[in-house]
C-alpha distance (Angstrom), angle and dihedral (degrees) to the residues before:
residue distance angle dihedral
M1 . . .
A2 3.81 . .
K3 3.78 116.4 .
R4 3.78 111.2 -99.4
K5 3.81 120.7 -126.8
E6 3.78 113.8 -98.8
V7 3.81 121.2 -135.1
N8 3.80 112.1 -158.3
V9 3.80 110.3 -143.1
G10 3.78 127.6 -153.3
M11 3.79 113.3 -170.9
I12 3.80 127.0 -162.7
G13 3.80 113.4 -153.0
A14 3.80 131.2 42.2
G15 3.81 101.2 -158.0
F16 3.80 132.5 94.6
M17 3.81 96.1 -47.3
G18 3.79 91.1 41.6
K19 3.79 88.5 57.6
A20 3.81 92.6 46.4
H21 3.80 94.4 47.8
S22 3.81 90.5 46.2
F23 3.80 88.4 57.2
G24 3.80 88.5 54.0
Y25 3.80 94.1 51.4
Q26 3.81 92.7 45.1
N27 3.79 94.4 53.9
C28 3.80 106.2 31.7
G29 3.81 96.6 85.0
P30 3.82 98.0 47.5
I31 3.82 94.1 45.2
W32 3.79 105.1 37.6
E33 3.80 105.1 20.7
P34 3.83 90.4 -145.5
K35 3.78 123.2 -165.5
C36 3.80 87.3 -110.4
V37 3.80 121.3 44.0
P38 3.82 121.0 -151.6
V39 3.80 116.2 -128.7
M40 3.82 114.4 -159.3
K41 3.78 96.0 -134.8
C42 3.82 107.4 159.1
L43 3.82 139.3 2.2
A44 3.81 118.0 -158.2
A45 3.81 129.4 -163.2
R46 3.79 136.6 142.4
R47 3.82 104.1 -106.9
E48 3.78 113.9 64.0
G49 3.79 97.5 -152.2
A50 3.79 93.6 50.3
V51 3.80 96.2 43.8
R52 3.80 92.5 46.3
A53 3.80 90.9 52.8
A54 3.82 92.7 44.7
A55 3.81 92.9 48.6
E56 3.79 90.5 52.6
Q57 3.81 93.9 44.7
Y58 3.81 96.6 45.4
G59 3.81 97.3 41.2
W60 3.81 105.2 -107.2
E61 3.81 118.1 156.0
E62 3.79 94.6 -139.2
Y63 3.79 142.0 3.9
S64 3.79 135.3 -145.1
T65 3.79 137.9 -170.6
D66 3.82 91.5 -155.1
W67 3.80 111.9 71.3
R68 3.81 92.5 179.9
K69 3.78 91.7 58.6
M70 3.79 91.2 46.8
V71 3.81 92.7 51.1
R72 3.80 90.6 54.7
R73 3.80 94.5 51.7
E74 3.81 113.5 119.3
D75 3.80 91.8 -140.5
I76 3.83 94.1 59.2
D77 3.82 114.6 92.0
L78 3.82 102.7 168.9
V79 3.81 128.7 34.6
D80 3.80 117.2 -155.3
V81 3.81 112.8 -157.6
S82 3.82 108.1 -156.2
T83 3.79 98.5 155.4
P84 3.83 137.3 113.4
N85 3.79 113.7 -65.0
N86 3.81 98.3 -107.6
V87 3.82 93.6 68.0
H88 3.81 98.2 43.8
V89 3.79 94.5 93.2
E90 3.81 95.7 51.9
Q91 3.79 94.4 43.5
V92 3.80 96.0 44.9
I93 3.79 94.6 47.7
A94 3.82 90.8 47.3
A95 3.80 90.3 51.0
A96 3.81 92.2 47.5
E97 3.79 92.3 49.4
A98 3.81 88.4 51.1
G99 3.81 89.0 54.6
K100 3.81 96.3 -112.5
H101 3.77 127.6 146.3
I102 3.82 111.3 -118.9
L103 3.79 139.9 -144.4
C104 3.81 109.3 -174.3
D105 3.78 125.4 -174.7
K106 3.80 120.0 -123.5
P107 2.97 140.8 -64.2
L108 3.77 87.9 49.9
A109 3.80 94.7 -143.2
M110 3.80 148.1 -14.7
N111 3.80 92.8 -92.8
L112 3.79 143.2 -6.0
D113 3.81 95.9 -90.0
E114 3.81 91.0 56.0
A115 3.80 91.6 46.2
K116 3.80 91.5 51.9
A117 3.82 91.1 48.5
M118 3.82 89.9 52.4
Y119 3.79 92.1 48.5
K120 3.81 90.7 48.8
A121 3.81 90.6 50.6
V122 3.81 94.7 53.2
Q123 3.80 91.3 44.9
K124 3.79 90.7 52.0
A125 3.80 92.0 47.5
G126 3.81 93.3 46.5
V127 3.80 92.9 -134.7
K128 3.81 129.1 142.5
A129 3.81 111.9 -102.2
M130 3.80 129.4 -173.7
C131 3.81 130.2 -173.0
G132 3.80 111.1 -144.1
F133 3.80 104.3 -120.3
T134 3.78 90.8 151.6
Y135 3.81 98.5 179.4
R136 3.80 89.1 71.0
F137 3.79 86.0 72.1
V138 3.80 96.8 60.0
P139 3.83 105.0 112.2
A140 3.83 90.9 -134.3
T141 3.80 91.5 58.0
R142 3.81 89.6 46.6
L143 3.79 88.4 53.2
A144 3.81 89.8 49.4
K145 3.80 89.7 53.0
Q146 3.80 90.2 50.6
M147 3.82 92.0 49.8
I148 3.81 93.1 49.5
E149 3.81 94.1 47.2
S150 3.80 91.4 49.2
G151 3.81 90.2 57.2
E152 3.79 93.9 -115.2
L153 3.82 91.8 134.4
G154 3.79 93.8 44.5
E155 3.80 116.7 -150.6
I156 3.80 110.7 3.0
Y157 3.81 113.2 -126.0
H158 3.79 108.0 167.7
M159 3.78 144.1 12.7
R160 3.78 120.2 -172.3
A161 3.77 119.4 -177.8
A162 3.79 136.9 175.9
Y163 3.78 134.0 -176.4
L164 3.80 109.5 -167.9
Q165 3.81 130.9 -178.7
D166 3.81 134.6 157.7
W167 3.80 106.9 -161.4
I168 3.83 98.2 118.4
M169 3.82 99.6 44.7
D170 3.82 92.6 108.0
P171 3.85 106.9 90.5
E172 3.82 88.1 -146.4
F173 3.80 93.0 58.8
P174 3.83 105.1 116.2
L175 3.78 129.4 -106.3
V176 3.82 97.8 -96.7
W177 3.79 121.6 -179.0
R178 3.80 93.0 -94.0
L179 3.82 88.2 66.0
Q180 3.81 94.6 54.0
K181 3.80 119.1 84.4
K182 3.81 94.0 -153.5
I183 3.81 89.5 62.7
A184 3.81 105.8 25.6
G185 3.81 100.7 31.6
S186 3.82 90.8 -145.1
G187 3.78 138.7 4.5
A188 3.79 127.5 -127.9
L189 3.82 87.8 -9.8
G190 3.80 95.9 65.9
D191 3.78 98.5 25.4
L192 3.82 98.8 49.2
G193 3.79 105.8 2.8
A194 3.79 91.3 60.3
H195 3.80 89.6 63.5
I196 3.80 95.9 52.0
I197 3.80 92.6 42.5
D198 3.79 90.8 53.0
M199 3.81 90.6 46.1
A200 3.81 89.3 51.7
R201 3.80 90.7 51.5
F202 3.82 91.4 45.3
L203 3.80 95.0 51.2
V204 3.82 106.5 26.7
G205 3.81 107.0 19.4
D206 3.78 143.0 -110.5
I207 3.80 119.0 -17.7
K208 3.81 115.1 -124.8
S209 3.81 103.4 -171.9
V210 3.79 141.2 -4.0
C211 3.77 143.2 -165.8
G212 3.77 126.9 -170.3
T213 3.75 151.5 130.1
L214 3.80 133.7 -112.9
A215 3.80 124.5 -151.7
T216 3.81 135.7 -167.0
F217 3.78 111.2 -163.0
I218 3.82 101.6 179.9
K219 3.79 110.3 43.0
Q220 3.83 99.3 -174.8
R221 3.78 133.7 34.0
P222 3.81 138.0 175.2
R223 3.78 112.9 -87.0
E224 3.78 117.9 -116.0
K225 3.78 118.3 -86.6
G226 3.79 118.4 -139.5
A227 3.79 128.0 -19.7
A228 3.78 116.7 -18.4
G229 3.79 115.4 -105.4
S230 3.77 125.5 -139.0
K231 3.82 92.7 -106.6
L232 3.80 118.3 66.4
T233 3.80 90.6 -149.6
D234 3.83 91.4 57.4
R235 3.80 95.6 59.3
K236 3.82 118.0 125.8
A237 3.82 124.2 -135.5
S238 3.80 128.5 -135.0
K239 3.82 126.6 -154.5
E240 3.83 93.5 -107.7
L241 3.80 115.7 95.7
G242 3.79 127.0 -138.4
R243 3.81 132.8 -172.4
V244 3.80 121.5 -99.7
T245 3.81 105.1 -131.8
V246 3.81 102.0 -178.1
D247 3.79 136.6 68.1
D248 3.79 121.7 -88.5
A249 3.80 93.2 -161.0
V250 3.79 142.6 11.2
V251 3.80 130.7 -162.5
A252 3.81 117.6 -172.0
C253 3.79 146.7 169.1
A254 3.79 123.9 -148.2
R255 3.79 140.7 -165.9
F256 3.80 115.4 -150.6
A257 3.80 122.8 -144.4
N258 3.83 89.7 -117.3
G259 3.81 93.2 57.6
A260 3.81 99.3 -98.5
V261 3.80 120.4 127.6
G262 3.78 129.7 -140.6
T263 3.78 144.8 -168.3
F264 3.80 123.5 -151.8
E265 3.79 131.2 -170.9
A266 3.79 127.9 -179.6
T267 3.79 125.5 173.9
R268 3.78 142.9 153.3
F269 3.82 90.6 -156.1
A270 3.82 101.5 71.5
G271 3.79 100.9 120.3
G272 3.79 112.5 -135.2
R273 3.81 94.4 16.4
K274 3.81 112.6 111.2
N275 3.79 101.9 171.4
Y276 3.81 106.9 -14.4
H277 3.79 105.3 167.1
H278 3.80 107.3 169.5
W279 3.79 136.8 162.7
E280 3.80 137.9 171.7
I281 3.80 128.6 -165.3
N282 3.81 122.5 -162.2
G283 3.79 122.6 -160.0
S284 3.79 136.3 173.2
K285 3.83 92.4 -99.1
A286 3.79 105.1 27.4
S287 3.81 146.5 -4.0
I288 3.79 130.3 -137.0
G289 3.79 132.7 -169.3
W290 3.81 137.7 -175.6
N291 3.79 137.7 -168.7
F292 3.80 122.6 -167.4
E293 3.80 90.6 -142.8
D294 3.83 86.3 65.5
M295 3.78 93.9 29.4
N296 3.80 99.7 163.1
V297 3.80 93.6 60.9
L298 3.81 134.9 77.2
E299 3.80 118.8 -160.4
Y300 3.81 107.7 -137.3
W301 3.80 133.4 -169.9
K302 3.78 123.3 179.5
A303 3.81 126.3 -163.8
G304 3.80 121.7 -124.3
E305 3.78 100.3 36.0
G306 3.78 95.7 123.5
T307 3.79 113.0 -157.3
R308 3.83 89.7 4.2
Q309 3.80 92.9 70.0
G310 3.81 118.2 141.1
F311 3.78 142.8 81.8
R312 3.78 118.0 -68.0
K313 3.79 131.5 -171.8
V314 3.80 121.4 -105.9
L315 3.81 113.4 -163.8
A316 3.82 107.7 -139.9
T317 3.79 94.9 -158.1
N318 3.77 111.6 104.7
A319 3.77 136.7 97.7
Q320 3.82 91.6 -97.0
T321 3.83 93.0 58.2
P322 3.83 112.2 98.6
G323 3.80 109.2 -112.6
F324 3.80 95.0 18.7
E325 3.82 99.3 73.8
N326 3.82 97.8 104.8
W327 3.77 100.3 33.2
W328 3.80 123.8 82.8
P329 3.82 137.9 -37.0
D330 3.81 115.2 -70.0
G331 3.79 113.6 -66.0
H332 3.82 95.6 19.2
I333 3.78 101.6 123.0
I334 3.80 129.3 -138.7
G335 3.81 130.3 -146.5
Y336 3.80 145.0 -149.3
G337 3.80 97.1 -65.7
E338 3.79 93.2 54.3
C339 3.81 89.4 62.1
F340 3.81 88.7 64.8
V341 3.79 89.9 49.9
N342 3.81 88.7 54.8
E343 3.81 89.8 46.5
V344 3.80 92.7 52.8
K345 3.82 89.6 46.8
E346 3.82 89.6 58.0
M347 3.80 90.2 49.8
M348 3.81 92.1 49.9
D349 3.81 92.2 46.8
A350 3.81 91.1 50.3
I351 3.80 91.2 53.6
A352 3.82 92.1 46.6
E353 3.80 93.2 46.7
D354 3.83 95.2 42.3
R355 3.81 95.1 -122.8
Q356 3.78 137.0 114.9
P357 3.81 115.8 -89.8
S358 3.79 122.4 -119.3
P359 2.97 121.7 -95.8
G360 3.77 90.3 37.2
F361 3.78 134.2 175.5
K362 3.81 89.7 -83.4
D363 3.81 87.4 64.1
G364 3.79 89.5 48.9
V365 3.81 91.0 52.5
K366 3.81 92.5 48.4
C367 3.80 91.2 50.3
Q368 3.81 89.8 48.7
A369 3.80 89.3 53.1
V370 3.81 90.7 56.8
L371 3.82 91.3 47.4
E372 3.79 90.0 51.5
A373 3.81 92.0 48.1
L374 3.81 90.4 52.7
V375 3.79 91.5 52.7
Q376 3.80 88.8 51.6
A377 3.81 91.9 45.7
D378 3.79 89.9 54.9
K379 3.81 91.4 50.8
E380 3.81 95.8 46.4
K381 3.83 96.8 34.9
T382 3.80 92.0 -135.3
W383 3.81 143.5 88.9
I384 3.82 113.7 -68.6
N385 3.80 126.9 -161.4
V386 3.78 112.2 -125.8
P387 3.83 110.0 -112.1
R388 3.79 116.8 -112.4
A389 3.78 110.8 -97.8
């Protein structure tokens, strides 16, 4: 067999997403045998002790405390941006100007202007650029996309989606970066809402207009004590208080360009919900639903079945399911990490085939436009047209 092209990866960020993306790079080659194989060349982060330990644990060949130097290295082909939102724009543009392919975590940027600048930079550089909407790579959601495009659901009427967590309900939980607008850009809206907005665009289509409201339930929190750990839930609180400057929850309505309507909810205050990402789509012929906590299953209802009416479960784990082809025998489920393997496979295929990956930066910009419209809708208390992106 001919030797496959190697793609040397330099990743910025050694936290939660750094760990998840590392899992994807480690396992893509053995599972998918792509035309291009990722090589985990260098991991970059600020604190030497932490990045050294992460590089060893996750399987990176080298580590660096200077991401700028790493991006300029001639032996780096792909830059993975797995950092807080406020540094995405600088890191992506630097990588593009250095001629590197890019995988950037979502949301793409802090605001629409930044997202557009990033998209312009990768277009000018002619590099491949992916936005990390990982839930697109769940085989069940791929199957849902296939069913919708085939016309099996008929005319789409509704999509309702919710992304619910509860990890910041304790008022004594510290003021981590995700609760600070200058670093995160927004709260539940950008962190969780970005995922369901992208899923809505992926499955139903572009969103034309939105209305909604944002809420912040706990206005002050203890500042962090000491150096930040890699796990948000392990952070320690000091006695000094700081102001929470992002939303804790968002509730929104949407009108799609194709005439469908939607409702979206994202919150980090849903007690008992750890990572409840759920959506349901209703059409004239059938309905489908999905829940990340049972991620290998689609709920499916079909019209015209008489006394056999009702939702049934469809197991999206067989060789005919998009995204499951190279995994396990039928019925052997996959989990969260495997979605990152599928994501990396798409990035490798795009490089090998000289095309843009999907989802690309254009998808990131369009999602950012909806986020921005929702912020404006909350301020003006009215429907807002989504800006062209």
